[in-house]
N, C-alpha and C positions, 0 to 999 in steps of 0.2 A: 676831269677830276675836279672836286669841290674842295675849297679850303675855307675855314672859318677863322675870323680874328676878332679878338676882344681886347681893346686897348687898355681898359681899367674899369673901376667901379662906376656906375652911373652912365657909362657911355653905351650907345647902342652897339649891338652885335652887327658887324660888317661881314657880309657873306659875299665871297667872290667865287665865281665859278669859271673854271678854265677847262676847256675841252681840247684834248690832244687828238688831232686829227691827222691820219696818214694821207699824204698827198697821193693823187692818182699815179704820178710818175714814180714814187717810191714803191707803191703797191705793184705796179707793172714790173719794176726791176726785181722785186722779191719773187714774183712768179716766174720771171725769166731765169733767175738763178736757181730756183727750184726745178724748173724744167731741165736746165742744163745738168744739174747734179743727177736728176733721174735718168736722163739719157746716158751719162757716163757710167752710172751704176749698172744699167742694163747691159752696155757693151762689155763692161768688165765681167759680168756674170755669164755671158754667153758661152765662154769656153767651159765654165763650171757646169752649166746646164747640159752642154753637149757631152761632157765626160760622164755625168751622172746618167743620162738617157743611153749612152753607148754601153754602160755597164749592164744594163738590163736588155740589151739586144742580142739576138742570136748572131752567129758569125756571118752568115749571109746578109743580114740586115745591117750589120756593122760596116760592111765593105761595099754595100750597095752604091751604085752610081746611076742616077743622082741620089743623094743621101735621103734616107727614109725618115720623115718626121713623125708619122703615124705607123706603129708597129705593134706586134704582139709581144709583151714583156716576158722575159724568161730569166732564170737564174743560171743559165749556162756559163756565163763569165765568172760567176763566184764559184761554181763547181770546179771549173777549170783552174781557178786561182788556188783553191784549197786542197787539190788532189794532184797526184802523179798518175799519168795514164799511159796506156800503150794501145796500139791500133789492134782492132779485132782481126782474127784470122779470116781467111776466105771461107772456111768451113762455118765459123761462127756467124759471119755476115749472111751466108746462104741460109743458115737455119733460122735467123731472125726474119729474113725476107719471106721464107716460106710460112712462118708462123709469127707474124707481128706481135700478137698478144703475149708471147713468151719473153719478149725483150724486157719487160718491166715485171715479169712474175718472180715473186719471192726475192726481190732486191729493194734497197732503199732508193730514196729519191735521187740521190746523187748518182748512183750507178745507173739508173734509168735514163737520166739526162745525158751521161757519158755514152751510153750504148746508142742514144738517138744520134750521136756524131760518129758512130762507128768505132768507138773507143771503149775501153774497160778501165776501171780504177785499180791501181796497183798499191796505193798507199796515200798518206797524206803529204802534202807539199811542205816546203820550207817557209812559206809566207808568215805563218804565225810566229815561227822563231824569228825571222827578220824583224817582224814588228815589235816583238818582245825585246830584241836588241836595241831598237830605236827608242823605246820606253826607258830602258835601263840607262843607255848612254846619254840621251838627251836629258833625262831627269837628273842624272848624277852631275852632269856638267853644269846644268842650270843651278842646282843647289850650291855647288862650290862657287860658281861665278858670282852669284848674289851675296853669299857669305863673305867671301874674301873682298869683294867689291865694297860691301857696306862698311867693313872695318877700315879699308883703305880710304874711302871717301869721308868717313868720320874723321880720320886723322887730318886729312887735307882741309876739311871744313872747320875744325875747332882748334887745331894747334898751329903755331907758327913753326913751319918746316923750311929750313934754308933751301933755297932753290926750287921751292914748290912748283912755280910756274914752269920751269924747264922739266921737271920731273912729270908734271901732268902732260906736257907736250910729248915727252918721250913715250908715256903710256898711250897717248892717242895715236902716235905715228905707228905703233904695231897694227892698228886697225887699218892703216892705209896700205899695208903690204898685201899684194895679191897673193892668195893662197897657193896658186900654181907655181910660184917662184921658188917656194921653199919645199915643195912636195918631194923632190928627189932627195935633198939633204935629210929631211925628216924621215923618209923611207929607209935610207941607209942607217940613220941613228937608231930608229926603232928596231930594225933587224938586229943590230948589234946588241941592243938592251933587252931583246926578247919581248918587246911591246908590239910587235906586228901581229895583226889579227887578234887583238885582245880588246876587252871592253875598257880596261883601265887606260890603255894607249889613247883611244879616241876621247875618253872622258878628260884626260889631261890636256889633250890638244884643244878640244872644244872650250874648255875652261880658260886656257891662255887666250885664245882669240876673242872670247866674250868679256874677258876681264876689263879690258880698256873701255868698252862700251858701258859696263856696269859701273865703273868707277866714276865716269863722267856724269852719267845719268843720275846716279845716287847722290853725287856731291851737289848737283843743283837742287835736289830735294831737300837735303840736309841744310843747305845754306838758307833756305826759307824757314826753318824752324828757329824761332828766336832763342838765343843763347840764355836769355834770362831765365827760362824755364829750367835749365840745368843748374844755373848758378843758385837758383832758389833751392833746388834739391840738394846741392852740395852744402848749402848753409843749414839745411835741416839734418844733416848728418849722413847723407847718402855718400857712398864712394863714387868714384868716377864710373865704375862698371854698372853699379846699381842705378845711377842716373841714366846711363845709356840704355840700360834694359827696361827701366820703368817709365821713362820720360821720352826719350828720343825714339825708341822703337814704335810705340803706339802712334806717334805723330807721323812716323815715316812709312806706315803700312802702305799708303797709296803709292808711294814711289817704289817700294819694294815689289808690290804687285805688278806694276807696270813693267819694271826691269825684268821681273821673272818671265813675263809673256814675251818680251822681245828676245831674251836669251834662249827661251825655250823654242821659239820659232826658228831661230838661226840653227840651233843644234839639231832640231828635228828635220829640217829641210836640206841640211849640208849633204853634198853629193861628192865632190872631188876627193876629199881625204877618205871618206867612207869606201870609195871605189878602189883607190890606190893603196890604202894602208890595211885593207882587209881581204880576206879570200874566202872564208867559210864560216868560221866560228863566231866571229863578231861582226859580220856584215849586216848592215842595217837595210831598211826597206827602200830608201831612194835608189841605190844602185841595183837593187834585186828586182824591182818592178820591171824596168825596161828589158831585163834578160828573159822575160816570159815571151818566148818566141813561138811556142806551140810546136806542132809536129809538121815541119816544112812551111808553115805559113805564119804570119804575125797575127796573133789572136788579139785584135784591138779591143774586143770586149772584155778579155781577161785583163789586159793592161788597164783598162778603164776601171774595171771592178777593183783592182789592187790599188789604183791611185785614189779611188773614192773612199775605201777603207783606210787608206793612210791619211786622208784629209780630215775625216770625221773627227778623231780625238782632238786635234789641234784647234779645229773650228769650235768645238764644244768649250775648251778651256778658254780660248780667246772671247767667245761670246759671254761666257760666265764673268770674265774680268773686263768686259768692254769699257766700263765706266773708268777703271784705273788706266786702261790703255789709252783713252782719250786724254786723260790727265797728264799721262807721261808724254804725249805728243805736244800739249799746249802748256806745260808748266813754265813759269816765268814770263808768259806772254802778257799777263795782266798784272800790273803793279799798282798798288794803292798810294 
């Protein structure tokens, strides 16, 4: 790096050159850290890779011992996931064996794949409905958690509330409660209130459990926004609500996006409550995917296909908001 200095008129220009060099030891440590990060990333992605490849395997390849690394890809798992099937009768099997070309004659691709496994499609499965329930419940609870958490966090950040520290600790303590401890009381309460197996019941429950996390995370973001911005807006004639909407919200978008991602991931992946508090109408994808047991065997390729389809939406959203997610993890770590 070069620096130039001029002390005054008539004095020569003094040029000083300083070169910042990275020592070999520091460079070596940097390479070691990068190598360790790559190794951990590869290890963490191995289950995801195996799930993705299993989704495109046939049933014999999915259960082969030793496991098959090289295989002929097929959409059998996705066909099984999206359809209900029955076993072909003995006469139907004999007819197809006598004339193999008739197996796929005048039928669509899915029916052809099912007949290759000795089955025939009887109708669509409930997987799409389960995935739709996950979108409705996770999306609704995330919106409510962020909205209520933002208002609560703004109150704690900007106003003097008696006992604010104790109240914040009480809010945080609800996050420390293991969900399995309250499952039975909530089940009895929901059955009495008519909230069992309803979208509203799970939305309320997920909102309550996400609210503590939302309040604490958003409060940290709002504390970083200088109060002088709002005071200047109030002096200009803005009301408190207008100052919040036009000054605070634009500054807090990063925190809101990060909180949204975290709340969405929790509600999207939640398993215990979705299993015990739903039976059919409002059941989400997490408890529905393991129940795909096939016809007398565990169809691992079908389960992998369902898991892959369930993983893709939240990965897309998380990847799109990755910079906000990183900010949410590291906020407050650097102080000026």
